[in-house]
C-alpha positions as CSV (number, residue, x, y, z in Angstrom):
1,M,176.7,-37.8,-96.6
2,E,177.2,-41.5,-96.5
3,S,174.5,-43.9,-95.4
4,N,174.7,-46.2,-92.4
5,N,175.3,-49.2,-94.6
6,T,177.6,-51.7,-93.0
7,D,177.9,-54.0,-96.0
8,A,181.5,-54.7,-96.8
9,D,180.7,-54.7,-100.5
10,I,181.4,-51.3,-101.9
11,G,178.8,-51.9,-104.6
12,D,176.1,-51.6,-101.9
13,K,177.2,-48.2,-100.6
14,C,175.2,-45.2,-101.8
15,N,174.9,-41.7,-100.6
16,L,171.8,-39.5,-100.4
17,N,172.5,-38.3,-103.9
18,G,172.1,-41.7,-105.3
19,D,175.8,-42.2,-106.1
20,C,176.4,-45.9,-106.1
21,S,179.3,-45.9,-108.5
22,P,181.6,-48.9,-107.9
23,T,185.3,-48.7,-107.5
24,P,187.1,-49.2,-110.9
25,N,189.0,-52.3,-109.8
26,K,186.0,-54.1,-108.3
27,Q,183.1,-55.1,-110.4
28,S,180.5,-57.8,-109.6
29,F,179.0,-59.6,-112.5
30,D,176.5,-61.7,-110.5
31,L,173.0,-60.5,-111.2
32,N,170.6,-60.6,-108.3
33,N,166.9,-61.4,-108.3
34,A,166.5,-61.5,-104.5
35,K,164.7,-58.2,-104.6
36,N,161.5,-59.8,-106.1
37,I,158.4,-59.2,-104.0
38,D,154.9,-60.4,-104.5
39,D,153.4,-57.0,-105.1
40,I,155.8,-56.4,-108.0
41,S,154.6,-59.6,-109.7
42,T,151.1,-58.3,-110.1
43,P,151.0,-54.9,-111.8
44,S,148.0,-52.6,-111.8
45,E,146.3,-52.2,-115.1
46,L,146.9,-48.8,-116.6
47,K,144.0,-46.8,-117.9
48,F,145.2,-44.8,-120.9
49,D,142.5,-42.1,-120.8
50,E,142.8,-39.1,-123.1
51,E,145.1,-36.5,-121.8
52,P,143.1,-34.0,-119.6
53,D,141.8,-30.9,-121.3
54,Y,143.0,-28.3,-118.8
55,E,140.6,-25.4,-118.4
56,D,142.9,-23.6,-116.0
57,P,144.0,-20.3,-117.7
58,D,147.4,-20.7,-116.1
59,V,147.9,-24.1,-117.6
60,K,146.7,-22.8,-121.0
61,E,149.2,-20.0,-120.8
62,K,151.9,-22.5,-119.8
63,K,151.1,-24.6,-122.9
64,K,151.7,-21.6,-125.1
65,D,155.0,-21.0,-123.3
66,L,156.0,-24.6,-123.8
67,E,155.3,-24.5,-127.5
68,K,157.3,-21.3,-127.9
69,C,160.3,-22.7,-126.0
70,L,160.3,-25.9,-128.1
71,E,160.5,-23.9,-131.3
72,N,164.0,-22.9,-130.2
73,P,165.1,-25.3,-127.3
74,D,168.7,-24.3,-127.5
75,C,167.8,-20.9,-126.0
76,V,166.1,-22.4,-123.0
77,N,168.2,-23.3,-119.9
78,L,167.8,-26.3,-117.7
79,E,166.1,-24.4,-114.9
80,Q,163.3,-23.3,-117.2
81,W,162.6,-26.8,-118.3
82,Q,162.6,-27.9,-114.6
83,N,160.1,-25.2,-113.7
84,F,157.8,-26.4,-116.5
85,A,158.1,-30.0,-115.2
86,K,157.5,-29.1,-111.5
87,S,154.7,-26.6,-111.8
88,K,151.0,-27.4,-112.0
89,A,150.1,-30.0,-114.7
90,G,153.7,-30.7,-115.3
91,L,154.6,-31.0,-119.0
92,I,150.9,-31.4,-119.9
93,S,151.2,-33.7,-122.9
94,D,153.3,-36.7,-124.1
95,D,154.1,-34.6,-127.2
96,Y,156.0,-32.2,-125.0
97,R,157.4,-34.9,-122.7
98,R,158.9,-36.8,-125.6
99,K,161.1,-33.8,-126.3
100,I,161.7,-32.4,-122.8
101,W,162.3,-35.5,-120.7
102,P,165.7,-36.2,-122.3
103,L,166.7,-32.6,-121.8
104,L,165.9,-32.8,-118.1
105,V,168.7,-35.4,-117.6
106,G,171.1,-34.0,-120.1
107,V,170.8,-36.4,-123.0
108,T,172.5,-35.2,-126.1
109,Q,171.7,-35.8,-129.8
110,E,174.8,-37.9,-130.2
111,E,173.5,-40.4,-127.7
112,L,170.4,-41.2,-129.8
113,T,171.7,-44.3,-131.4
114,E,169.9,-47.2,-133.1
115,P,169.3,-50.2,-130.8
116,P,170.7,-53.6,-131.6
117,S,168.4,-56.5,-132.4
118,L,167.0,-58.8,-129.8
119,D,168.9,-61.8,-131.2
120,E,172.2,-60.0,-130.4
121,L,171.3,-59.8,-126.7
122,S,169.5,-63.1,-126.2
123,T,172.6,-64.8,-124.8
124,H,172.8,-62.5,-121.8
125,I,172.5,-64.2,-118.4
126,E,169.5,-62.1,-117.4
127,Y,167.7,-62.5,-120.8
128,N,165.1,-65.1,-119.5
129,Q,164.3,-63.1,-116.4
130,V,163.8,-59.9,-118.3
131,V,161.6,-61.6,-120.9
132,L,159.5,-63.1,-118.0
133,D,159.0,-59.7,-116.4
134,V,158.2,-58.0,-119.8
135,N,155.6,-60.6,-120.5
136,R,154.1,-59.8,-117.1
137,S,153.9,-56.1,-118.0
138,L,151.1,-56.5,-120.6
139,K,148.7,-54.6,-118.4
140,R,151.0,-51.6,-118.7
141,F,150.6,-51.4,-122.4
142,P,148.0,-49.3,-124.1
143,P,144.7,-51.2,-124.4
144,G,143.6,-52.3,-127.9
145,I,147.1,-52.2,-129.3
146,P,147.4,-54.5,-132.3
147,Y,149.2,-57.8,-131.7
148,E,152.1,-56.9,-134.0
149,Q,152.7,-53.6,-132.3
150,R,152.5,-55.2,-128.9
151,V,155.1,-57.8,-129.7
152,A,157.3,-55.1,-131.2
153,L,156.9,-53.0,-128.1
154,Q,157.8,-56.0,-125.9
155,D,160.9,-56.7,-127.9
156,Q,161.9,-53.0,-127.6
157,L,161.4,-53.1,-123.9
158,T,163.5,-56.2,-123.5
159,V,166.3,-54.7,-125.7
160,L,166.2,-51.4,-123.7
161,I,166.7,-53.2,-120.3
162,L,169.4,-55.5,-121.6
163,R,171.4,-52.7,-123.2
164,V,171.6,-50.8,-119.9
165,I,172.7,-53.8,-117.7
166,M,175.2,-54.9,-120.4
167,K,176.6,-51.4,-120.6
168,Y,177.0,-51.3,-116.8
169,P,177.6,-54.9,-115.8
170,H,178.0,-54.1,-112.1
171,L,174.4,-53.1,-111.9
172,K,172.0,-55.7,-110.8
173,Y,168.7,-56.0,-112.6
174,Y,165.7,-55.9,-110.2
175,Q,162.1,-56.8,-110.7
176,G,160.3,-53.6,-111.2
177,Y,163.0,-52.0,-113.3
178,H,160.9,-52.8,-116.4
179,D,158.1,-50.6,-115.0
180,V,160.3,-47.6,-115.2
181,A,161.6,-48.7,-118.6
182,I,158.2,-49.1,-120.1
183,T,157.1,-45.6,-119.1
184,L,160.2,-44.1,-120.7
185,L,159.7,-46.2,-123.8
186,L,156.0,-45.3,-124.2
187,V,156.8,-41.6,-124.0
188,C,160.2,-41.2,-125.6
189,G,160.6,-44.2,-128.0
190,D,163.4,-46.7,-128.2
191,R,166.2,-44.3,-129.3
192,A,165.8,-41.6,-126.6
193,S,164.7,-44.0,-123.8
194,F,168.1,-45.8,-123.7
195,P,170.4,-42.8,-122.8
196,L,167.6,-41.6,-120.5
197,L,167.4,-44.9,-118.6
198,C,171.2,-44.9,-118.5
199,R,171.2,-41.5,-116.8
200,L,168.7,-42.8,-114.2
201,S,170.6,-46.0,-113.5
202,Y,174.3,-45.0,-113.3
203,G,176.4,-42.0,-112.2
204,P,176.3,-39.3,-109.6
205,G,172.8,-38.6,-108.5
206,A,171.3,-41.6,-110.5
207,P,168.0,-42.2,-108.6
208,L,167.7,-45.9,-109.6
209,A,171.3,-46.8,-108.7
210,P,170.5,-47.7,-105.1
211,F,168.0,-50.3,-106.3
212,M,170.6,-52.0,-108.5
213,Q,173.1,-53.1,-105.9
214,T,173.9,-56.6,-104.7
215,T,171.4,-56.4,-101.7
216,M,168.3,-54.4,-100.8
217,Q,170.1,-52.7,-97.9
218,P,170.7,-49.3,-99.7
219,T,167.1,-49.2,-100.9
220,Q,165.7,-50.1,-97.5
221,H,167.9,-47.5,-95.8
222,L,166.7,-44.7,-98.1
223,L,163.0,-45.8,-97.8
224,N,163.4,-45.5,-94.0
225,Y,163.5,-41.7,-94.4
226,M,159.7,-41.8,-94.9
227,L,158.9,-42.6,-91.2
228,P,160.8,-39.6,-89.6
229,V,159.3,-37.3,-92.2
230,V,155.8,-38.6,-91.3
231,S,156.7,-38.3,-87.6
232,R,157.7,-34.7,-87.8
233,A,154.5,-33.8,-89.7
234,D,152.0,-35.9,-87.7
235,R,153.2,-37.5,-84.5
236,K,149.9,-39.2,-83.8
237,L,149.9,-40.9,-87.2
238,A,153.5,-42.0,-86.8
239,E,152.7,-43.5,-83.4
240,C,149.8,-45.4,-84.9
241,L,152.0,-46.8,-87.7
242,D,154.7,-47.7,-85.1
243,K,152.2,-49.5,-82.8
244,A,151.1,-51.6,-85.7
245,Q,154.7,-52.2,-86.8
246,V,153.6,-51.7,-90.4
247,G,157.1,-50.6,-91.4
248,T,157.8,-49.3,-94.9
249,M,157.5,-52.4,-97.1
250,F,154.0,-51.4,-98.3
251,A,155.7,-48.5,-100.1
252,L,158.6,-50.5,-101.7
253,P,156.9,-51.0,-105.1
254,W,156.2,-47.3,-105.2
255,Y,159.8,-46.4,-104.7
256,L,161.3,-49.1,-106.9
257,T,159.1,-48.1,-109.9
258,W,158.5,-44.4,-109.2
259,F,154.8,-45.5,-108.7
260,G,154.7,-46.8,-112.3
261,H,153.7,-50.2,-111.1
262,S,151.1,-49.2,-108.5
263,L,149.0,-46.5,-110.1
264,N,146.1,-47.2,-112.4
265,K,146.0,-44.0,-114.3
266,Y,148.7,-43.4,-116.9
267,T,148.3,-39.6,-116.7
268,D,149.2,-39.8,-112.9
269,V,152.3,-41.9,-113.6
270,V,153.8,-39.5,-116.3
271,R,152.9,-36.5,-114.1
272,L,155.0,-37.9,-111.3
273,Y,157.8,-38.7,-113.7
274,D,157.8,-35.1,-114.9
275,Y,158.7,-34.0,-111.4
276,F,161.0,-36.9,-110.4
277,L,163.2,-36.4,-113.5
278,C,164.3,-33.1,-112.1
279,A,164.0,-33.6,-108.4
280,P,166.5,-34.8,-105.8
281,P,167.0,-38.6,-105.9
282,L,165.2,-39.0,-102.5
283,F,162.2,-37.0,-103.5
284,P,159.9,-40.0,-104.3
285,V,160.3,-41.0,-100.6
286,Y,158.9,-37.6,-99.6
287,V,156.0,-38.1,-102.0
288,T,155.4,-41.5,-100.2
289,A,155.3,-39.6,-96.9
290,A,152.9,-37.1,-98.3
291,I,150.5,-39.9,-99.5
292,V,150.6,-41.5,-96.1
293,L,149.8,-38.2,-94.4
294,Y,147.0,-37.5,-96.9
295,R,145.4,-40.9,-95.9
296,A,145.7,-40.4,-92.2
297,D,142.0,-40.6,-91.6
298,E,141.9,-44.0,-93.3
299,V,144.7,-45.2,-91.1
300,Y,142.9,-44.1,-87.9
301,T,139.7,-45.9,-88.9
302,C,141.5,-49.1,-89.8
303,E,142.2,-51.8,-87.2
304,C,145.6,-51.2,-85.6
305,D,147.1,-54.4,-87.1
306,M,150.1,-54.8,-89.3
307,A,148.5,-56.9,-91.9
308,M,145.4,-54.7,-92.1
309,L,147.3,-51.5,-92.4
310,H,149.8,-53.0,-94.9
311,C,146.8,-54.0,-97.1
312,L,145.2,-50.6,-96.8
313,L,148.3,-48.5,-97.5
314,S,149.7,-50.7,-100.3
315,R,146.6,-50.1,-102.5
316,L,146.6,-46.6,-103.9
317,P,143.2,-45.0,-104.6
318,D,142.5,-43.7,-108.1
319,D,141.5,-40.3,-106.9
320,L,144.7,-39.1,-105.2
321,P,145.2,-35.4,-105.8
322,F,148.8,-35.6,-107.0
323,E,149.1,-31.9,-107.6
324,D,148.4,-31.2,-104.0
325,I,150.5,-34.2,-102.9
326,L,153.5,-32.9,-104.9
327,V,153.2,-29.5,-103.2
328,T,153.1,-31.2,-99.8
329,A,156.1,-33.3,-100.7
330,K,158.0,-30.2,-101.7
331,T,157.2,-28.5,-98.4
332,L,158.2,-31.7,-96.5
333,Y,161.5,-31.8,-98.3
334,E,162.3,-28.1,-97.7
335,N,161.5,-28.5,-94.0
336,N,163.2,-31.8,-93.5
337,D,166.5,-32.0,-95.2
338,P,167.7,-35.6,-95.6
339,T,171.0,-34.8,-93.8
340,D,169.1,-33.6,-90.8
341,L,167.0,-36.8,-90.8
342,E,170.0,-39.1,-90.8
343,P,170.3,-39.4,-86.9
344,E,166.6,-40.3,-86.7
345,V,166.9,-42.9,-89.5
346,A,170.0,-44.4,-87.7
347,A,168.1,-44.7,-84.5
348,L,165.1,-46.3,-86.3
349,E,167.4,-48.8,-87.9
350,R,169.0,-49.6,-84.5
351,R,165.6,-50.3,-83.0
352,E,164.7,-52.5,-86.0
353,E,167.9,-54.4,-85.7
354,E,167.3,-54.9,-81.9
355,Q,163.8,-56.1,-82.6
356,R,165.0,-58.6,-85.2
357,R,167.6,-59.9,-82.7
358,L,164.9,-60.3,-80.1
359,D,162.6,-62.1,-82.6
360,E,165.4,-64.4,-83.6
361,E,166.1,-65.3,-80.0
362,R,162.4,-65.9,-79.3
363,M,162.3,-68.2,-82.3
364,K,165.3,-70.1,-81.2
365,R,163.8,-70.7,-77.8
366,R,160.6,-71.9,-79.3
367,Q,162.5,-74.3,-81.6
368,A,164.6,-75.6,-78.7
369,A,161.4,-76.2,-76.6
370,A,159.9,-78.0,-79.6
371,R,162.9,-80.2,-80.0
372,S,162.9,-80.9,-76.2
373,R,159.3,-82.0,-76.4
374,H,160.1,-84.3,-79.3
375,T,163.1,-85.8,-77.7
376,S,161.6,-86.3,-74.2
377,L,158.7,-88.4,-75.4
378,P,160.9,-91.2,-76.9
379,A,163.0,-91.2,-73.7
380,R,159.9,-91.7,-71.6
381,L,158.8,-94.5,-73.9
382,R,162.2,-96.2,-73.6
383,R,162.0,-96.0,-69.8
384,A,158.5,-97.4,-69.7
385,L,158.9,-100.2,-72.2
386,P,161.4,-102.4,-70.1
387,A,159.2,-102.3,-67.0
388,A,156.1,-103.1,-69.1
389,G,158.1,-105.9,-70.7
390,R,159.0,-107.3,-67.3
391,L,155.4,-107.1,-66.1
392,V,154.1,-108.7,-69.3
393,S,156.8,-111.5,-68.9
394,R,155.7,-112.4,-65.3
395,R,152.0,-112.4,-66.2
396,G,152.7,-114.5,-69.3
397,A,154.7,-117.1,-67.3
398,L,151.9,-117.5,-64.7
399,A,149.3,-117.9,-67.4
400,A,151.4,-120.4,-69.2
401,A,152.0,-122.4,-66.0
402,T,148.3,-122.5,-65.2
403,V,147.5,-123.7,-68.7
404,L,150.2,-126.5,-68.5
405,L,148.9,-127.6,-65.1
406,A,145.4,-127.8,-66.4
407,V,146.5,-129.9,-69.4
408,F,148.5,-132.2,-67.1
409,V,145.6,-132.8,-64.7
410,Y,143.3,-133.4,-67.6
411,Y,145.4,-136.1,-69.1
412,R,146.8,-137.7,-65.8
413,P,144.0,-137.3,-63.2
414,D,145.2,-140.6,-61.5
415,L,148.4,-139.0,-60.4
416,L,146.6,-136.2,-58.7
417,Y,144.1,-138.7,-57.1
418,N,146.9,-141.0,-55.8
419,R,148.8,-138.1,-54.4
420,R,145.7,-137.0,-52.4
421,R,145.1,-140.6,-51.0
422,E,148.8,-140.8,-49.9
423,N,148.5,-137.5,-48.1
424,A,145.3,-138.7,-46.3
425,L,146.9,-142.0,-45.1
426,E,149.9,-140.1,-43.7
427,L,147.5,-138.1,-41.6
């Protein structure tokens, strides 16, 4: 079903399956960086702890099944790989992920080509911006990595991103794309990560495609599904968020980067990617709703203020139980189909648009009042100055006459004396 996007540019129209494919005869080559947000500029520092040693007997049995399937992967269908990725502990280890992630999105052996050199791509219009973002992503690299390896990894990341946006020039690079790319690169290497990132960025159901349009409208529209999901699950919590007018911007970095930018534990990031790679495109929004619901008690104890709640929610705790959260998100998705939520999302967006209109009108009135105050003061001064000038002139003339008379009398007292005697004789 089509979104409520009213943008005239077809490149900004996406459906709920993430299909943002442009029309063949209209491609935009202008790359947009307007999507940058402050939170995206300061990534969390990843902790590359050793992979957990699962004691759960079910997980141990699952590990044996994975190894058996990987011995002959051609005999395993997609649904089996998806079940592995979604069930408890996901794909368990990066050794398994390296082989299974490409299979989850249909990457073939023929697509595993050698990447070009960085020099071949350095003339691209987005080269400098990509390099800048890659340099900011040092906290996402394994700690203690030798300098030479770190530089090589940075170059591989830059090449990976540029290859995708050069292959699909209508896609707009956004700040945060590198957080997804670095996760794929760390797990799958430079050869497999390129077709994998292509699958996520372009084509029917590509989950990153809505983020790579000319404007943020498609992204914001999809993120708005979070609030109706929360409202259906916990009306009191939804009313609290609505009263504070906190909106959804606190969750934007989560959605844009599949939480790769905001989580501190590498194991949490790749666990979520296990699930997202084989889930519906909108599923990360349901995970966002599940996290907000999980933190309801924190919201209730926080001051009902937009800034305070935004600050609280935008910082994810290190101890979130993601296995439970994924189960909750799955239930939320099954009980709240995106198609059924569309009327509620449309009503929400109408209210937001009306609120923006009222805010703009209020701002215009304030600006007009301020201009009126600034213009009325000079007018009052102009009216006052002539009268003051006339008053000053009369007083000045009187003072000058008094001084002249005094000087005259001082130098010619005889005239004044004779004048008085003549007056006396006449009397």
